N, C-alpha and C positions, 0 to 999 in steps of 0.2 A: 673757647676757640684757641688753638695753639698758635705759636709764632709762625709756623709754616703757612697756615691759612692767612695770617696777617700779611705776610709777604706776597701771597697771591693777590690779595686785594690791592696792596700797594702797587704791584706791577700793572694790574689792569687799569689802574687810575692814571697811568702815565699818559699825558696828552699827545695827540697826533701820532699815535702808534697803532696801526691796525693789527688785526688778529694774525695775519701772516708775518708781520714784522716781529710781533711778540714771540711767535713760535720759532722764528729764526734766532732770536736772542736766547731762547731756552736751549736750542740745539748747541749754541756756542758756549753758553755759560753753565748749563746743567740744571739750575733751579732758580726760582725767584729769590731765595735767600742768598745764593751766590751772586746774583745780579745786584742785590741790595748792598752786599759787602764790597762790590767792585769800586775801586777808587778811580780818580781821573786818569792816572797813568795807565791803568789796566784797560779802561774803556777806550782810550786813545790808541793803544797798541792793537786793539781789536778792530780798528779801522772804522769806528762808528762816526757818523756825521756829528758836527758840533751841536746841532739841535737835539739829536738823540742823546748825546752825552749830557747836555743840560737837564733833560727830562730824567735821566737815570741818576744824576748827582743830587737831585732833590730827595733827601732822605727823611723828610718829615713824615712821621707815621700817624699823626693824630687824625687825619681824614680817614685813613683805613681803620683805625680803632673805632671811630664814630660809626662806620658802616657795620662793624662787627657787633657793637653794642645794640644798634637798631635791629639787627638780625636776631639777636638773642631776645629782645623785647617782643618781636613780632613772630617768633617761632619759625624763622626762616633758616633753612639749612643751606650751606654752601658746599658745592662739589667742584673740585678742580679737575682739570683734564686728566690728571694722574690718579684720581681717586678711584678705587675699585667700584664704587657705586655709580660712576659716571656712565650715562647710557652708551652701550656699545655701538648701537647704530650711528649715533652722533659722533662718537670718537673717531670713526673712520674717515670723516670729512675733514679735509685740510682747513676749511674755513670755519670749523666748529669753535665756539667760544672757549677760552681757557678757564672760565669760571661761570658756574651756573648758580643762580639763587632760586631755591625751591621752596614753595609753600605747599605742604601736603606730602604725599609719599609717591615717589615714582613707581609705577607698576613694574612688575617683573616682565622681562622681554621673552616670555614663553608663548606669546600669541601675536598675531599680526596687528600692525598699526596702520590705520587708514586716515590720511589727512583729508578732511572735507573743507573745501574753501569755496568762496563765491562772493557774489555782489552784496554790498551792504544795503542797497535799496532794491532788493528783489521783490517781485510781486507776490501776492498771496499763494499762488500756485507753486512758485519756487520755494517759498518758505515752508510750505507743507511738505514738499518733496524732500527738502533738507532734513526736516524733522523725522520723516519716515526712514530715510537712509541711515541717519544716526541710530535710530531704534533698531533697524534690521542688522546693522553692523554689530551692535552689542549682542543681539540675540543669536547671531552667527558665531560669536566668540571673539570678535575683534575689539581693538581699542580705537577710540575716536580721538584724533589729534586735530586741534583747531586753534585759530588765533583769537577766538572769543570776541570778535568784532560784532557790530550790529548785523542783522540780516541773516545770511546763510550760516555763518559761523555759529552764532548763538543758537539758532534753531537746531543745528546738527548736534550741538552739545546737549540741548534739552531732550532731544529724542533719545540719545544714548542713556542719559540719566533716568529717563522714564522707564527704560527697559532694565534698569539695574546695572548698566554698564559703567565703564571707567573712561574718563575723559582726561586728556593732557592738554592744558591750555598754555600756549606760548605767547608771551606778552611783549608789547613794544614799550613797556613802562616798568617800573619797579613791581615786584611781586605783591606788594602791599597796596598798590594803587589800583583802584577800580576804574577801568575805562572800557566802554562807555559807562557813565555813572549809574545808569538804570540797571546795570547787570550785577549789582552787588550780591543779590541773593544767588544768582547763577555762579559767580566766582566762589562764594562760600561753599556751595554744593560741590563744585569741582574739586576744591581743596580738601573737602571732607572725605571724598571717596577716591580721588585721583591726585592730580598735582597741577599747580601753576608754576611755570618756570620762566625765567628771564635771564638775559645776560646783563641786565641793568640792576644796580643795587637798589635797595628799598628807598622809597622817596622820589625816585626818578619819575618826572612827569612824562605823559605821552608826548611824543614829538613825531612830526610827519616823517622825518628821516629814519626813525626807528623801525617803522612797519615793513618797508621793503626788505630791510636788513634781517629782521627776525624771520622772514619767510624761508630763509635757508635752513633754519633750525626746524621749522615745521616739516619741510620735505625730508630732511636728514633723519628725523625721528621715525619716519614712516616706511612701510614697505611699498605703499602706493599713494599717489595724490589724486583725488577726485575733484574735478571742477564742476560745480553744479549749475551755476549761472555766472556768466562773465561776458562783459562787453569786449570789443576788439582791443582796447587799450587797458584792460582791467589789471589791477594789481595781482589778482589771482593767477594770471598768466605768468607773473614773475615766479610764483611758487612752482608752477608747472615747469618752467625753464630750469629752475634749480633742481627739480626732480630728475630731469633728463641728465644734467651734468653729474648728478650723484648716483646715477644708475638705478633710479627708482621707476616703478611703473607709473604711467600717467593714464588717467581715466577722464572721460567727459560725458556729461548727460546731454544727449542730442536735443536740439530744440528747433522750433520753426524758423525757417530762413529769414522771415521778416521780423523776428523778435530781436531787438538790439542786444538784449542780455543773453542771447544764445549764440551770437556770432562768434564770440571767443571760444565757446565750447565746440561749435561746428568746425572752426578752424583747426582746433586741436585734433579732432577726429580725422580731418583731411590729412593731417601731418602724421597720423599713425597711432593716435591715442586709442585706448580700448573704450568701446561704448559701454555705459553702465546704466541699468534701469533699476537695480535692486541691490541690497546689501550683499546678497550672495554673489552677484556679478563681481563685486569688489573683493570678495574673499576667497572664491573658489580656487584661484591660482595658488593659494598658500596652504591648501589642505595638506599637502605632503611635506611642506617646509616646517609646519607646526603640527605634527601628528597628535591627534587627540584633542586639540584645542579648537579646531574649526569644525563647524557643523552646519548643515543646510537648514535654513529656516524657511518653512513652507507656508507660513502664515495661516496654518490650519485654524487656530483659534480666532484669528482676525476674520477669516472667511465666515466662520460660524457666527461671530458677533454681527457681521455685516448682514447675514441672512436674517438674523433676529431683528435687526434694525429696519430692514427693508420690508419684511413681511409683517402684516398685522398679527397681533397675538391671537391665538385661538381661544374663543370664549369657552368657559367651563360648560360642559354639557348639562342642559337642563332636563327636566322631566320629559321624556318622549323624544329627546334629541339624540342624534347619533354621537357615539363616542369619538374622541379625536382620532383614534386609530382608523375608524371607519370613514371619517370625513375626508374629503378630497384635499390634497395638499394645496396650499395657497400658490397661486400663479406668480410668476416673476412680475415685478412692478412694471407698469407702463413707462416707457422712456419718453422724456420730454425732448423731442428732436429739435424744438425751437431753441433750446439752450446749447446745441452743438453747432460747431462750424461745419461748412459743407464737407471738408475733408474728414472730420470726425464722423459725420453721418455716413459717408461712403465706407468707412471702416466698420461701423456698427452694422450696416446693411450686409456686409460680407460675413461678419461674425454671426449674424442671425441665421445663417445656413449651418452653423455648427462650429465647434472649437477649431482653431487653426494655430499653427506656429507662425512666427513672424514672416518667415520666407514665403509661406503659402499666401499670407495676407498681401505681401508685396506683389506677388504674381497675380493675385486675384484683382487687386485694385489698380495695378499699373502705376502706383505712386512711387516716388523715390524712397529708397530704404531709410534714409535719415528722417524723412518726413513721417513715414509710418511709425518708426520707433519713437520719435518724439511725441506723436499724437497718442500712441498707446500709453505712454507714461502719463500724459494729461488725462486720458480716459480712466486710468486706474485711480488717479487722485480724485477724480470726480465720482468714483465708485460706479462707473458704468461698465467697466471691464475688469476682470480679475485674471491673474496668471495662475495657472494650475501646474502641477508637476508635469515634467516633460516639455516645459516652455510652451504650453498650450494657452492661448488666450481665448476667453469666452465671455459672453455677456453675463 
């Protein structure tokens, strides 16, 4: 590590100076090295407060050297805000950190990034949905950006990795600290194919104050932020608010009105967020912004696997039996209506008449649009309904 990096670490270690304050200092003095070299008279002439002068007159570099030594031991790369490798999406944000600690390799910015966020204590349906969306985003050509917290975050990352995709994990602790601790294997997999980044130096323990702050980085790195499950006062809504301030798109997965973990999502939809049911819903707006990178994923192979799972295997023809070609095709499985809610049964009965688009289903059932869309998502997860090309839903 060169002296220039050493001074960046020294500057970001100054106590009680926020990102905006540090940026103002750099605009006035030029570089961290020049700030380090400034004496008391120079700082006083600049009109800095006594507390700020005291912080900048502490020229002890041993804490910064200790950070650099640990980074070298852990294979952690440092990127200053003026480094050519600093993420361009993030660099445009006034509140972007001056220094990033990176474990792994930051992906090229030649494809859209979608931030997937949501509740840590989501139910099984929400977790399965997060995993599916992560997988579909990867298969459509996008990057998944997440905080790697328990619940929705972790499942989103797992889905993307299962599809061979790239994940960027933004942490509220040092890049060498695994939190939650059960995610060690997931952290290693993300670092191997993508990147773990933090504005906190190695060894920094997770702190409740860090997580709302790191949300601004999650949103800034993305083209759009998708909230999958969120209560009315969820931390995920902080990320959505940052996205609005930073000019990013906001998406939400609609849910049942009586579901506490869908109220935050439904509120976002009322405020103008885009509804999202699939990875393609999250990426299609960027098809022309990233030509050649984005592609529609139709789930053709998944539908084929589903048919094979739901239909009994055809027995090998015995002597005197008809060949498979001559045999009648297996019928669709019998649906267990007792496992469906009354609203879901109403939707299924409408689809029994043939494939329909969502608008036609809304007209047919007379149900509110948000309710139909949320129940269609649940029915897809239960493998009762599939979405075909042309946005047609069928049993």
